[in-house]
VOKOL-27558 format. One record per residue (C-alpha): residue in three letters; z, x, y. Coordinates in steps of 0.2 Angstrom, whole numbers, plus 5000, padded with zeros to 4 digits. Layout:
BEGIN
AlaZXY...
END
This chain:
BEGIN
Met495449794967Pro495349984974Asn495850044989Tyr495149915001Pro495949845017Glu496149705009Trp497349764996Val498549795011Ile498249625018Ala498549545000Tyr500149664999Phe501049625013Gly500449425015Ile501149394997Ala502749495001Lys502949385017Ala502749235009Gly503949264997Gly502849314981Val502949464969Val501549574971Val501049634952Pro499649804955Met498349824942Asn497549984938Thr495749964941Arg495150024927Tyr495949934915Lys495149824902Thr495249674893His496749714881Glu497849774895Val497349644907Glu497749514895Tyr499349574892Ile500049604911Leu499349444918Asn500349354903Asn501849454903Ser502149444921Glu501649254921Ala500549284937Val499849124945Ala498549194956Leu497449354953Val496649424970Met495249554965Thr493749624969Asp492049544959Ala491649754952Phe491749914955Val491350074947Gly490349974934Ile491749874929Asp491149674930Phe492749604934Ile492149434937Lys491549414919Met493049504911Met494049354921Asn492849224911Asp493249304895Leu495049304897Arg495449134907Gly495749034893Lys497149164888Ile498249154901Pro498848984902Lys499949014920Leu498649074929Lys498048954942Ser496949034955Val495749204955Ile495449244975Val494049374976Phe493249474988Gly491649494986Lys490649364978Pro491649224967Glu490949104956Glu491248914958Asp493048914951Met493749044962His494149064980Glu493349194992Phe494649315000Tyr494249275019Glu494249095014Ile496049105009Cys496449215026Glu495749065036Lys496948955026Gly498549055034Lys498049085051Asp499248965057Trp500749035049Glu501949035065Asn501648835065Asp502048825045Lys503748765041Asp503548805022Phe503248975027Glu504548995040Glu505948935027Arg505249055012Arg505149195026Lys507049175030Ser507549135011Leu507049315008Thr508449475007Pro508149665005Glu508649664986Asp507449534980Cys506149584969Val504449624978Phe503449714967Ile503149734948Leu502449874944Tyr501849904925Thr502350064918Ser501550114900Gly503050104886Thr503550234875Thr503650084862Gly501949994865Asn501649884876Pro501949914895Lys503549874904Gly503549784923Ala504749894933Met505449774946Leu505649834962Ser506649774977His506049764998Asn507549885001Asn506950004985Met505350044992Gly505450015012Thr507150145010Asn506050264999Ala504350265010Arg505450305025Asp506450445019Val504850525008Thr503850525024Gly505350565036Val505450725026Leu503550755031Lys504150725050Thr502950595051Thr502350515068Glu501150375073Lys499850515078Asp499750565060Arg498350515048Phe498550495031Leu496950525018Leu497550415004Ala496450454989Val497750404976Pro497650234971Phe498450084978Phe499050024962His500150174961Cys501850194969Phe501150364976Gly499950264984Cys500850084990Val502450164994Met502250324998Gly500550305006Ile500450135013Leu502250095017Gly502550255022Ser501250275035Ile501450105040Ile503250125044Tyr503050265058Gly501250185064Ala500250315057Ser498450295051Met497750275034Val496050335029Pro495950265010Met494450344998Leu493850224985Val493350364972Phe494150544976Lys492850684978Gly493650844981Lys491950884991Glu492050715001Ala494150745002Met493850885012Glu492150805023Leu493350675027Val494950785032Glu493650875044Lys492750705050Glu494350595051Lys495550735058Ile496850705044Ser498550765046Ile499350715029Leu498650755013Tyr499150644995Gly498750694979Val499150734960Pro498950934957Thr497150884950Met496550834967Phe497150974975Val496351094963Leu494551014966Glu495051004985Leu495351194985Glu493851244977Ala492851134990Phe493751215004Arg493451384997Lys491451344993Tyr490851255008Gly492351305022Tyr492651165033Asn493651155048Ile495351075042Asp496351135056Ser496950945059Leu497850965040Arg499750995043Thr500650935028Gly500550815013Ile501450784995Met501050864980Ala501650724965Gly501250644949Ala501350784938Pro501850964934Cys501251074950Pro500351254945Val501151384956Glu499651454960Ile498951304966Met500351264979Arg500151444985Gly498251424987Val498551264997Met499751315006Glu499151515011Glu497251455014Met497251275018His498551305029Cys499351135023Asn501251135024Val501251035007Cys502950965000Ile503250934980Ala503950774977Tyr504750714960Gly505050534953Leu504550404943Thr504150214945Glu506050154940Ala506650264954Ser505350164969Pro504850324966Val505450484973Ile507050564969Thr506850744975Met505750824987Thr505551004995Arg505751015011Phe504751115026Asp506251265029Asp506451275010Pro506151475004Val504451485000Asn504951524981Lys506051364979Arg504551274988Val503251314974Glu504351354959Thr505651184962Val505451004963Gly506651014980Lys508250944980Pro508650744980Leu508350634996Pro509650565005Gly510750424995Ile510250464979Glu511350554967Val510650674952Arg511350754938Ile510850834922Val511450754905Asp511650794888Asp511250664873Leu512950594876His512550554894Lys513850694899Ser513450834914Val512951004908Pro513351184916Thr512451234930Gly510851314924Ser510851214908Arg509251114903Gly509750934900Glu508850754905Leu508950694925Ala509650564929Cys510150474947Lys511050334955Gly510550264972Tyr509750144981Asn508150164973Val508550124955Met507549984950Leu508149794947Gly507649814929Tyr506149774917Tyr505549614919Lys505849504904Met506649644896Pro508549674897Glu508849774882Lys507449894887Thr508349894904Lys509949934896Glu509350084889Ala508550124905Ile510050114916Asp511950124911Glu513550014916Glu513850134931Gly511950114939Trp511250284933Leu509450284928Tyr508750384914Ser507250494917Gly506650554901Asp506150714910Leu507150894906Ala507850974920Val508851104926Met509851114942Asp510151304949Glu511851344960Glu510951284976Gly510651114970Tyr508651154968Ile507951054953Ser506651124941Ile505651004928Val505551104912Gly504750954900Arg504850794895Lys506050694882Lys504950574882Asp503150594873Met502150564888Ile500450644893Ile499950654910Val498150644912Gly497550674931Gly499250594937Phe499150424927Asn500550434914Val499950394895Tyr501250354883Pro500450404864Arg501350254855Glu500350144867Ile498750214861Glu499250234843Glu499750034842Phe497949994848Leu497050114837Phe497950054824Thr497049904825His495349994819Pro494849914802Lys494450104794Ile496150194801Gln497550214789Asn498650324800Val498650414816Ser499550504828Val499150534847Ile499750704858Gly499150774873Val498150954873Pro497651054888Asp496351034901Lys495651124916Val495250964926Phe496450804922Gly498250944917Glu498050844901Val497050734891Val497450634875Met496850694858Thr497150604841Tyr497350654825Val496750514812Ile497050484793Pro495450364787Lys495750234773Glu495450254757Gly493750264751Val492950264769Asn491850374780Leu492550374799Asp491550484813Pro492550524828Gln491150464839Glu491750304832Ile493150304840Ala492650314857Lys491450184853Phe492950064847Cys494150104863Lys492850094877Gly493049924887Lys494549904879Ile495850054886Ala495650114904Asn494550274903Phe495850384904Lys496650344888Val495250364878Pro495550514865Arg494350664871Tyr494650754856Val494850654836Lys495150774822Ile495050664805Val496250724794Asp496750684774Gln498550724777Met499950774793Pro501350864795Met502950744792Thr504850754792Ala505950714777Ser506050554784Gly504550524784Lys504150554804Ile502450644809Gln502850814815Lys501950794833Tyr502450984839Lys501351054823Leu499850944827Arg500151014846Glu500151204839Glu498551174827Ala497751094841Gln497851234853Lys497251344839Leu495851234836Leu495451234857Glu495551404859Thr494351454844Gly493151314850Glu493351214833Leu493751064843Lys492250974851Pro492450844865Leu491850664860Lys490450604870Leu491350454881Lys489850374889
END
């Protein structure tokens, strides 16, 4: 379900009844939906009937026999006979004050209970379900929007999706904790976002850098009256310094940078209003209250100030673990409670942190995390593919997009456009490769591993010379 008010109703209803919310990306297709519903052992699905051309009713009819634990499908829109209509279900709960079962459930809940399982794409194939508690999310939301000095007079424009921590923790919970208003967008467009800021007198603007790029462009072109705009958060991907400066100086939006990850509920560090300008545009700030941060080497020993290493954090915000994946949880969180981010960072003498790279081989497409291994494993199911390697390449709009190198099986012809056709409808659009290079070999290490850095170097040259052409994805 996209950013409908019904998303918020379901979110709090499930949580208050003692259930666990498992949000799903609205762009996911059958392959991803089947995995997450089965892995999370979902007993009910709340959805809309269709969105942006995706027929969710048909998708669920195709999958129903493959998800044995799913008992109920609740539809906002037009359900089929064996499904339930959203507001009919709401009617059944109107007498909640006299419902003994509900009261017992409510009393049994604790702040440390898991209330949320958010799936993050895995570096080793299938996504992992990060289990977050009421305390994880509520405290993080309070502290994040506290930095923004939020009050009940504020109005948030939430174009970031509710299924993402940015939307559901920093957005929904962050605004509700202070009694502020939400203005959600279903599909982001820069011009429409600026129109809403003007019309609805938005004071707080959220977005990944890609969104701010398009909003700044629209503002420069059309000159909206956005005097109501006070602050906001730019997060989800590395933030270009020139965009930060443009938003602050031209739009007069005193925006903060936030850094984090789903497993950290999600925000670890933020810039503050009283930080020097260079720190606000060149770093991701300092840790939130109650969160410790250190920069470590491969042996998890702290590195000297100013040295590059992996960012680790410890505190109330660290997830409960990955659902049904104890070994993966141990890899992410050590015995002392330190969560290892996989991101490379540097901490200066004043405690400000800069993110300088990614230890994990992750691609960020317009704020969405994409892990090459997941796409590689999917592409390996193509009957003509012998070997494949997925990398990220620069893109002016999305920051990065997916590119794949493919070695076809011996004696077969493989056209790059076939890859796009194979992916369509099976994996989310932002994961579909925008570029495909057919090769007969790839650079390898002595131990037989593909040297991705060499592929990135070659891809960069091919993009610069114009030899690499984007695929037609529609």
